[in-house]
C-alpha positions in Angstrom: -18.8 -13.8 -38.0 -17.0 -16.8 -36.6 -17.0 -17.7 -33.0 -13.8 -16.5 -31.4 -11.4 -19.3 -30.5 -10.7 -18.9 -26.7 -7.9 -21.5 -26.7 -8.7 -22.6 -23.2 -6.7 -25.8 -23.1 -6.7 -28.8 -20.8 -3.3 -29.2 -19.3 -1.3 -32.4 -19.5 -0.6 -34.4 -16.4 2.5 -33.4 -14.4 5.4 -35.7 -14.4 7.2 -35.3 -11.1 10.9 -34.7 -11.9 13.5 -33.5 -9.5 13.1 -29.9 -10.4 11.9 -27.3 -12.9 14.6 -25.1 -14.4 13.5 -21.5 -14.6 16.0 -19.9 -17.1 18.3 -20.8 -20.0 21.3 -20.3 -17.6 19.9 -23.1 -15.4 19.6 -25.3 -18.6 23.3 -24.7 -19.3 24.0 -25.8 -15.7 21.9 -28.9 -16.2 23.8 -29.7 -19.4 27.0 -29.5 -17.5 25.5 -31.6 -14.7 24.5 -34.2 -17.2 28.1 -34.5 -18.5 29.2 -35.2 -14.9 26.6 -37.9 -14.2 28.0 -41.4 -13.9 24.8 -43.3 -13.2 22.0 -43.9 -15.7 19.4 -42.8 -13.2 21.1 -39.4 -12.8 21.4 -38.8 -16.5 17.7 -39.7 -17.1 16.7 -37.3 -14.3 18.7 -34.4 -15.7 17.4 -35.0 -19.3 13.8 -35.1 -18.0 14.3 -31.7 -16.3 15.6 -30.2 -19.5 12.6 -31.6 -21.4 10.3 -30.0 -18.8 12.0 -26.7 -19.3 11.7 -26.7 -23.1 8.2 -28.3 -23.5 6.3 -25.0 -23.4 9.1 -22.6 -24.3 10.6 -24.4 -27.3 8.4 -27.4 -27.9 10.3 -28.6 -31.0 13.6 -28.7 -29.1 12.1 -30.6 -26.2 11.5 -33.6 -28.5 15.3 -34.4 -28.8 15.6 -34.7 -25.0 12.6 -37.2 -24.8 14.3 -39.2 -27.6 17.6 -39.2 -25.7 16.0 -40.5 -22.5 14.4 -43.3 -24.4 17.4 -44.3 -26.5 19.8 -44.1 -23.5 17.5 -46.1 -21.2 16.8 -48.8 -23.9 20.5 -49.2 -24.6 21.2 -49.7 -20.8 18.0 -51.7 -20.2 17.0 -49.2 -17.5 13.4 -49.9 -16.7 12.5 -46.5 -15.1 14.1 -44.6 -18.0 12.2 -46.6 -20.6 8.9 -45.7 -18.8 10.0 -42.1 -18.6 11.2 -41.8 -22.2 7.9 -43.2 -23.6 5.9 -40.8 -21.3 7.9 -37.7 -22.3 7.4 -38.6 -26.0 3.7 -38.8 -25.3 3.7 -35.4 -23.6 5.5 -33.9 -26.6 2.9 -35.2 -29.1 0.0 -34.2 -26.8 1.4 -30.7 -26.7 1.7 -30.6 -30.5 -1.9 -32.0 -30.8 -0.7 -35.2 -32.6 -3.1 -37.3 -30.5 -2.6 -40.7 -32.3 1.1 -40.6 -31.7 0.5 -39.4 -28.1 -1.8 -42.4 -27.4 0.8 -44.8 -28.9 3.5 -43.6 -26.4 1.1 -43.4 -23.4 -0.1 -47.0 -24.0 3.5 -48.1 -24.1 4.1 -46.2 -20.9 1.1 -47.9 -19.3 2.3 -51.3 -20.3 5.8 -50.8 -18.9 4.6 -49.1 -15.8 2.2 -52.0 -14.9 5.0 -54.5 -15.7 7.4 -52.8 -13.4 4.8 -51.8 -10.7 5.2 -48.0 -11.1 1.9 -46.7 -9.8 2.8 -43.0 -10.3 3.5 -43.6 -14.0 0.4 -45.7 -14.4 -1.5 -42.7 -13.0 0.3 -40.3 -15.3 -0.3 -42.3 -18.5 -4.0 -42.9 -17.6 -4.5 -39.2 -16.9 -3.2 -38.1 -20.3 -5.2 -40.8 -22.1 -8.2 -39.3 -20.3 -7.3 -35.9 -21.7 -7.4 -37.2 -25.2 -10.6 -39.2 -24.6 -12.2 -35.9 -23.4 -11.1 -34.1 -26.6 -12.8 -36.9 -28.6 -16.0 -36.3 -26.6 -15.8 -39.6 -24.7 -16.6 -37.9 -21.4 -17.8 -40.8 -19.4 -14.7 -42.8 -20.2 -12.5 -39.7 -19.5 -14.1 -39.0 -16.1 -13.8 -42.7 -15.0 -10.1 -42.7 -15.9 -9.6 -39.5 -13.9 -11.4 -41.0 -10.9 -9.0 -44.0 -11.0 -6.0 -41.6 -11.3 -7.2 -39.6 -8.3 -7.3 -42.8 -6.1 -3.7 -43.6 -7.1 -2.6 -40.0 -6.3 -4.0 -40.1 -2.8 -2.6 -43.6 -2.2 0.8 -42.3 -3.2 0.4 -39.1 -1.2 1.0 -37.2 -4.5 -1.1 -34.1 -3.7 0.2 -32.0 -6.6 -1.0 -34.4 -9.2 -4.2 -35.0 -7.2 -5.0 -31.3 -7.6 -4.2 -31.5 -11.4 -6.4 -34.6 -11.7 -9.4 -32.8 -10.0 -8.9 -29.9 -12.3 -8.9 -32.1 -15.4 -11.9 -34.1 -14.3 -13.8 -30.9 -13.7 -12.9 -29.8 -17.3 -14.5 -33.0 -18.6 -17.7 -32.1 -16.7 -17.5 -28.6 -18.2 -17.2 -30.1 -21.7 -20.1 -32.4 -20.9 -22.2 -29.3 -19.9 -22.4 -30.1 -16.2 -21.2 -26.6 -15.1 -22.1 -27.1 -11.4 -19.9 -30.1 -11.0 -17.2 -28.4 -13.1 -17.1 -25.4 -10.8 -17.1 -27.6 -7.7 -14.1 -29.5 -9.1 -12.2 -26.3 -10.0 -12.6 -24.9 -6.5 -11.5 -28.2 -4.9 -8.5 -28.2 -7.2 -7.5 -24.6 -6.1 -7.9 -25.6 -2.4 -5.4 -28.4 -2.9 -3.0 -26.6 -5.2 -2.9 -23.5 -2.9 -1.2 -25.6 -0.2 1.7 -26.6 -2.6 4.6 -24.2 -3.3 6.1 -25.9 -6.4 4.8 -25.9 -10.0 2.6 -23.0 -9.2 1.6 -22.7 -12.9 -0.8 -25.5 -12.2 -2.9 -23.0 -10.3 -2.9 -20.8 -13.3 -4.3 -23.7 -15.4 -7.3 -23.9 -13.0 -7.8 -20.1 -13.1 -8.0 -20.3 -16.9 -10.6 -23.0 -16.7 -12.7 -21.0 -14.2 -12.5 -18.0 -16.5 -13.9 -20.1 -19.3 -16.8 -21.2 -17.2 -17.4 -17.5 -16.2 -17.4 -16.5 -19.9 -19.8 -19.3 -20.7 -22.2 -17.7 -18.2 -21.6 -14.2 -19.7 -19.8 -13.1 -16.5 -17.0 -11.6 -18.6 -15.7 -9.2 -15.9 -15.2 -12.1 -13.5 -13.6 -14.1 -16.3 -11.0 -11.3 -16.7 -10.2 -11.3 -13.0 -9.2 -15.0 -13.2 -7.4 -14.6 -16.5 -5.2 -11.8 -15.1 -4.4 -14.1 -12.1 -3.3 -16.8 -14.5 -1.3 -14.4 -16.6 0.7 -13.2 -13.6 1.7 -16.8 -12.7 2.6 -17.7 -16.3 4.9 -14.6 -16.5 6.5 -15.5 -13.1 7.3 -19.0 -14.3 8.4 -18.0 -17.8 5.6 -20.2 -19.3 5.7 -18.4 -22.7 3.3 -20.8 -24.4 0.4 -20.4 -22.0 1.2 -16.7 -21.4 0.6 -16.2 -25.2 -2.6 -18.3 -25.0 -3.9 -16.3 -22.0 -3.2 -12.9 -23.7 -5.3 -14.2 -26.5 -8.0 -15.2 -24.0 -8.0 -11.8 -22.5 -8.4 -10.2 -25.9 -11.4 -12.5 -26.6 -13.0 -11.5 -23.4 -12.6 -7.8 -24.1 -14.0 -8.5 -27.5 -17.2 -10.0 -26.0 -17.4 -6.9 -23.7 -17.2 -4.8 -27.0 -14.1 -3.1 -25.7 -12.4 -3.4 -29.0 -9.3 -1.2 -28.3 -8.4 -3.3 -25.2 -9.0 -6.5 -27.2 -6.7 -5.3 -30.0 -4.0 -4.4 -27.4 -3.9 -7.9 -25.9 -4.1 -9.6 -29.3 -1.0 -7.7 -30.4 0.8 -8.7 -27.2 -0.1 -12.3 -27.8 1.1 -12.1 -31.4 4.4 -10.5 -30.4 5.1 -13.2 -27.8 4.1 -15.9 -30.2 6.4 -14.7 -32.9 9.4 -14.6 -30.5 8.8 -18.2 -29.4 7.4 -19.5 -32.7 4.0 -20.5 -31.3 2.3 -21.0 -34.7 -1.1 -22.4 -33.6 -1.6 -19.3 -31.4 -0.6 -17.0 -34.3 -3.2 -18.6 -36.4 -5.9 -18.1 -33.8 -4.9 -14.6 -32.7 -4.5 -13.2 -36.2 -8.0 -14.5 -36.9 -9.4 -13.0 -33.7 -7.7 -9.6 -34.3 -9.1 -9.5 -37.9 -12.5 -10.3 -36.6 -12.3 -7.3 -34.2 -11.2 -5.0 -37.0 -14.1 -6.3 -39.1 -16.6 -5.5 -36.2 -15.1 -1.9 -36.2 -15.7 -1.8 -40.0 -11.9 -1.3 -40.5 -12.0 -3.8 -43.4 -8.5 -3.2 -44.9 -6.9 -4.0 -41.5 -9.2 -7.0 -41.2 -8.2 -8.3 -44.6 -4.5 -7.8 -43.8 -4.7 -9.9 -40.6 -6.9 -12.6 -42.2 -4.3 -13.0 -44.9 -1.5 -13.2 -42.2 -3.6 -16.0 -40.6 -3.7 -17.8 -44.0 0.2 -17.5 -44.2 0.6 -19.3 -40.9 -2.1 -21.9 -41.8 0.5 -23.4 -44.2 2.0 -24.9 -41.0 -1.4 -26.0 -39.7 -2.6 -29.5 -40.6 -6.3 -28.5 -40.2 -8.0 -27.6 -43.5 -11.0 -26.7 -41.4 -9.1 -23.6 -40.1 -8.2 -22.7 -43.6 -11.7 -22.7 -45.0 -13.0 -20.8 -41.9 -10.4 -18.2 -42.7 -11.3 -18.1 -46.4 -15.0 -17.7 -45.6 -14.1 -14.7 -43.3 -12.0 -13.1 -46.1 -14.9 -13.6 -48.6 -17.4 -12.0 -46.1 -15.0 -9.1 -45.6 -14.7 -8.5 -49.4 -18.5 -8.6 -49.6 -18.8 -6.0 -46.8 -16.4 -3.8 -48.8 -18.6 -4.3 -52.0 -15.6 -6.0 -53.7 -17.7 -8.7 -55.2 -15.2 -10.2 -57.7 -12.6 -10.9 -55.0 -15.4 -12.1 -52.6 -16.5 -14.6 -55.3 -13.0 -15.7 -56.1 -12.2 -16.4 -52.4 -15.5 -18.2 -51.7 -15.1 -20.4 -54.8 -11.7 -21.5 -53.4 -13.3 -22.3 -50.0 -16.3 -24.2 -51.6 -13.9 -26.2 -53.7 -11.9 -27.2 -50.6 -15.0 -28.0 -48.6 -16.4 -30.2 -51.4 -13.2 -32.2 -51.7 -12.9 -32.7 -47.9 -16.6 -33.1 -47.1 -16.6 -30.2 -44.6 -20.4 -29.6 -44.6 -20.7 -26.9 -41.9 -18.3 -24.5 -43.5 -19.5 -25.4 -47.0 -23.0 -24.3 -45.9 -21.5 -20.9 -44.6 -19.6 -20.4 -47.8 -22.6 -21.1 -50.0 -24.8 -18.7 -48.0 -22.2 -16.0 -48.4 -21.7 -16.7 -52.1 -25.5 -16.5 -52.7 -25.4 -13.0 -51.3 -22.5 -12.1 -53.6 -24.4 -13.5 -56.6 -27.5 -11.5 -55.6 -25.5 -8.3 -55.4 -23.9 -9.1 -58.9 -27.4 -9.6 -60.3 -26.9 -13.3 -61.0 -30.2 -14.4 -59.4 -30.2 -17.9 -60.9 -26.9 -18.9 -59.3 -27.9 -17.2 -56.1 -31.1 -19.4 -56.0 -29.0 -22.5 -56.8 -26.7 -21.8 -53.8 -29.7 -21.2 -51.6 -31.3 -24.5 -52.6 -28.0 -26.3 -51.9 -27.9 -24.7 -48.5 -31.3 -26.1 -47.7 -30.2 -29.6 -48.7 -27.1 -29.3 -46.6 -29.1 -28.1 -43.6 -31.1 -31.3 -43.6 -28.0 -33.4 -44.0 -26.2 -31.7 -41.1 -29.3 -31.9 -38.9 -29.6 -35.7 -39.5 -25.9 -36.3 -38.8 -26.1 -34.3 -35.5 -29.2 -36.2 -34.4 -27.6 -39.5 -35.2 -24.6 -38.6 -33.1 -26.9 -37.6 -30.2 -28.8 -40.8 -30.4 -25.6 -42.8 -30.6 -24.3 -41.0 -27.5 -27.5 -41.7 -25.6 -27.3 -45.4 -26.7 -23.7 -45.7 -25.5 -24.6 -44.1 -22.2 -27.7 -46.3 -21.8 -25.7 -49.5 -22.6 -23.0 -48.5 -20.1 -25.5 -48.0 -17.3 -27.2 -51.2 -18.3 -23.9 -53.2 -18.0 -23.1 -51.6 -14.7 -26.6 -52.5 -13.4 -26.1 -56.1 -14.6 -22.7 -56.3 -12.9 -24.1 -54.9 -9.7 -27.0 -57.4 -9.8 -24.5 -60.3 -10.4 -22.4 -59.2 -7.5 -25.5 -58.9 -5.3 -26.6 -62.5 -6.4 -23.1 -63.9 -5.4 -23.3 -62.0 -2.1 -26.7 -63.5 -1.4 -25.5 -67.0 -2.3 -22.6 -66.7 0.0 -24.9 -65.5 2.8 -27.2 -68.5 2.2 -24.2 -70.8 2.6 -23.2 -69.0 5.8 -26.8 -69.2 7.0 -26.9 -72.9 6.3 -23.7 -73.5 8.3 -25.1 -71.3 11.1 -28.4 -73.3 11.2 -26.5 -76.6 11.8 -24.7 -75.0 14.7 -27.9 -73.7 16.1 -29.5 -77.1 16.1 -26.7 -78.3 18.3 -26.8 -75.2 20.5 -30.5 -75.5 21.5 -34.0 -74.7 20.4 -34.2 -71.4 22.1 -31.2 -70.0 20.4 -32.5 -71.4 17.1 -35.9 -69.6 17.5 -34.2 -66.3 18.4 -31.7 -66.3 15.5 -34.4 -67.5 13.1 -36.4 -64.5 14.1 -33.5 -62.2 13.4 -32.9 -64.0 10.0 -36.5 -63.5 9.1 -36.3 -59.9 9.9 -33.0 -59.6 7.9 -34.5 -61.3 4.8 -37.6 -59.1 5.0 -35.4 -56.0 5.1 -33.3 -57.3 2.2 -36.4 -58.1 0.1 -37.7 -54.6 0.8 -34.3 -53.0 -0.1 -34.2 -55.0 -3.4 -37.7 -54.0 -4.3 -36.8 -50.3 -3.7 -33.7 -50.7 -5.9 -35.7 -52.4 -8.6 -38.3 -49.6 -8.5 -35.6 -47.0 -8.8 -34.1 -48.8 -11.8 -37.5 -49.1 -13.4 -38.0 -45.3 -12.9 -34.7 -44.7 -14.7 -35.7 -46.8 -17.6 -39.1 -45.0 -17.8 -37.4 -41.7 -17.9 -35.1 -42.9 -20.7 -38.0 -44.2 -22.7 -39.9 -40.9 -22.2 -36.8 -38.9 -23.3 -36.5 -41.0 -26.5 -40.2 -40.4 -27.2 -39.5 -36.7 -26.9 -36.6 -36.9 -29.2 -38.7 -38.8 -31.7 -41.4 -36.1 -31.5 -38.9 -33.4 -32.1 -37.6 -35.1 -35.2 -41.1 -35.7 -36.5 -41.8 -32.0 -36.0 -38.8 -31.1 -38.0 -39.9 -33.3 -40.9 -43.4 -31.7 -40.8 -41.9 -28.2 -41.0 -39.6 -29.1 -43.9 -42.4 -30.8 -45.9 -44.7 -27.8 -45.4 -42.0 -25.5 -46.6 -41.0 -27.6 -49.6 -44.6 -27.8 -50.8 -44.9 -24.0 -50.6 -41.7 -23.6 -52.5 -42.8 -26.0 -55.2 -46.1 -24.2 -55.6 -44.3 -20.9 -56.1 -41.9 -22.4 -58.6 -44.8 -23.9 -60.6 -46.4 -20.5 -60.7 -43.2 -19.0 -62.2 -43.0 -21.9 -64.7 -46.5 -21.2 -65.9 -45.9 -17.5 -66.1 -42.2 -16.8 -66.9 -42.9 -13.0 -67.1 -43.3 -13.1 -63.3 -39.8 -14.4 -62.7 -38.2 -11.1 -61.7 -41.1 -10.1 -59.6 -41.3 -13.4 -57.7 -37.5 -14.1 -57.4 -36.8 -11.8 -54.5 -39.8 -13.2 -52.6 -38.4 -16.7 -53.1 -35.0 -15.7 -51.8 -36.6 -14.2 -48.7 -38.7 -17.3 -48.3 -35.6 -19.4 -48.3 -33.8 -17.1 -45.8 -36.7 -17.0 -43.4 -38.0 -20.6 -43.9 -37.4 -21.6 -40.2 -39.0 -18.4 -38.9 -42.3 -18.4 -40.8 -45.3 -17.6 -38.6 -47.3 -20.5 -39.9 -44.4 -22.9 -39.2 -43.8 -21.3 -35.8 -47.4 -21.9 -34.7 -47.1 -25.6 -35.8 -43.7 -25.7 -34.0 -45.2 -24.2 -30.8 -48.1 -26.7 -30.7 -45.7 -29.7 -31.0 -43.1 -28.2 -28.7 -45.7 -27.5 -26.0 -46.9 -31.2 -26.1 -43.3 -32.5 -26.1 -41.9 -30.2 -23.4 -44.8 -30.1 -20.9 -46.5 -26.7 -21.5 -43.2 -24.9 -21.6 -44.7 -21.6 -23.0 -47.2 -21.4 -20.2 -44.5 -22.0 -17.5 -42.1 -19.3 -18.9 -45.0 -16.8 -19.2 -45.7 -17.4 -15.5 -42.1 -16.2 -14.8 -42.1 -13.4 -17.5 -45.6 -12.6 -18.7 -44.4 -9.9 -21.2 -42.2 -12.3 -23.1 -42.2 -11.5 -26.9 -42.7 -14.0 -29.6 -39.0 -13.6 -30.7 -37.8 -14.2 -27.1 -40.2 -17.3 -26.9 -38.6 -18.7 -30.0 -35.1 -18.3 -28.6 -36.1 -19.8 -25.3 -37.7 -22.8 -27.1 -34.5 -23.4 -29.1 -32.4 -23.2 -26.0 -34.7 -25.7 -24.3 -34.0 -28.1 -27.2 -30.3 -27.7 -26.3 -29.4 -26.3 -29.8 -26.0 -24.7 -30.1 -25.6 -20.9 -30.7 -24.6 -21.6 -34.3 -27.7 -23.8 -34.9 -30.0 -21.2 -33.4 -28.3 -18.5 -35.5 -28.9 -20.5 -38.6 -32.5 -21.1 -37.8 -33.2 -17.4 -37.0 -31.0 -16.3 -40.0 -28.8 -14.0 -37.7 -25.2 -14.0 -36.7 -24.1 -16.1 -33.7 -23.1 -12.9 -31.8 -26.7 -11.7 -32.1 -27.9 -14.9 -30.5 -25.3 -14.4 -27.6 -26.6 -10.9 -27.1 -30.3 -12.0 -27.2 -29.5 -14.7 -24.6 -27.9 -12.1 -22.3 -31.0 -9.8 -22.7 -33.4 -12.7 -22.0 -31.4 -13.7 -18.9 -31.7 -10.1 -17.6 -35.5 -10.0 -18.4 -36.0 -13.2 -16.5 -34.2 -11.6 -13.5 -31.7 -14.4 -13.2 -28.5 -13.7 -11.2 -25.1 -14.1 -12.8 -24.5 -17.5 -11.2 -27.7 -19.0 -12.7 -27.2 -20.7 -16.1 -29.9 -19.7 -18.6 -30.0 -23.2 -20.3 -30.2 -24.9 -16.9 -33.0 -22.6 -15.8 -35.1 -23.2 -19.0 -34.5 -27.0 -18.8 -35.8 -27.0 -15.3 -39.2 -25.4 -16.3 
């Protein structure tokens, strides 16, 4: 079963126009007002208001108003309008998820805004670039951009956008996994936005982000509370796009609570609203989530019907990843229905697409599912072939992920190193300037008398002594940071070495069994099923687990003893889960290693948290990492 797509989106930065139209009737009035405008500034202002109105209600239509602002302003050489037109085009492309085009227009906005000294628009462009950097996973850069934007907001007394900035920065912390800073940021954003009467949908954006954080901590009831707050505001402001997204979010939350009937009710509401307003990306996600719920209820025909509707809308989706995920789901549903020919046909299509596009994660899922289909059809040779390929892909995916983690650590280390060097240079310059001042002061003191010289020299000596002490302390702190980083890299290396040891042990055992079959072909049928089970459970073998535990204990400072002090009755299965969580593996990675569904991992995490007697505000991963 795939992970539900919660569609919690980071909102784009607000552009402060003169007003926000609330109905089509007001848009008609604005169009009439536009015709009566004589000044270029008035025309640009009205067109911007109309763009704001349509951006989330009829996104495609909003584009023509962004283009009109830009063409009209360029023709009249109106500087403010040129900045605004580029920014509105960027907002359109950000909303439609065409990030390369969005960056192009935001960088043009930034260039013109700096040229014409428009601080507010510098802040707006930087904020939206930060959003895109966050989506790419460049969280350090994204957070620094948001910090710069917040300073400009406060300088300009722009408290609405200051609240939006704090919310967006908190979202970057959430994506980075720093949930404490994320929640602090969300609450600060709400405190700011609660004091502002206009653009109240911005509060709803924060409520949705808080609900996502609650859901991450398995506090689903609390997540629902914030989602319903957000929904009420989106309805009040006629924000159809985010009303549809929030209805889908509510359905997902009920799904996780296993209240399937309520989940279905809200999915259907989301689909109905999305159809009226042609919100195709939400239709793709909600049909998939609805089908998933029907599949959990074993209502397979309804599940297939909705998975196929999802595929119909995926014609408009540029993401082939979504298409193959859907095909894998359809293949699994046919398998659950024992319709093996259709399951095989669907999975073959998915595998062909994955191979051509190098989508390894979903290729692995499709191959695993197809091997089960082949097994049911009695084609054990092809089933074994798919299983072998899954093992090969697992190694490849593992190495790619580790490379990404190491690269991210290296970038973070290099950034901190450069900052330290810059700080050191600044300190050196400051010391040189102080030495010049001291030299000048010394000359004056000679003229002023010996007593004054002695007194001031004593003070200078004391000051130098304190500075030396301070510098030594700073140097020791920096050395401690470097030592921690070196220790962390050693632990990473040990973990990777452990993985290789496990794999080599497994491969040798597999080769021995295959040689046995080769020597005695009559044993093939007897031994085949055992080989399949060996492949399925490779990562959970007791022998490998004991090896893993010994390495893990050395690398992670007697983790098993520490957790047993908290929970003496912990089972071996729970210890495995806790160990994988301590290694910061994702739910999907853990599910793959334990050969279970991701939902089973989520439930096991919830049960483990209860057994450890952790309150709902304590994050399980954070607790385990602190042991």
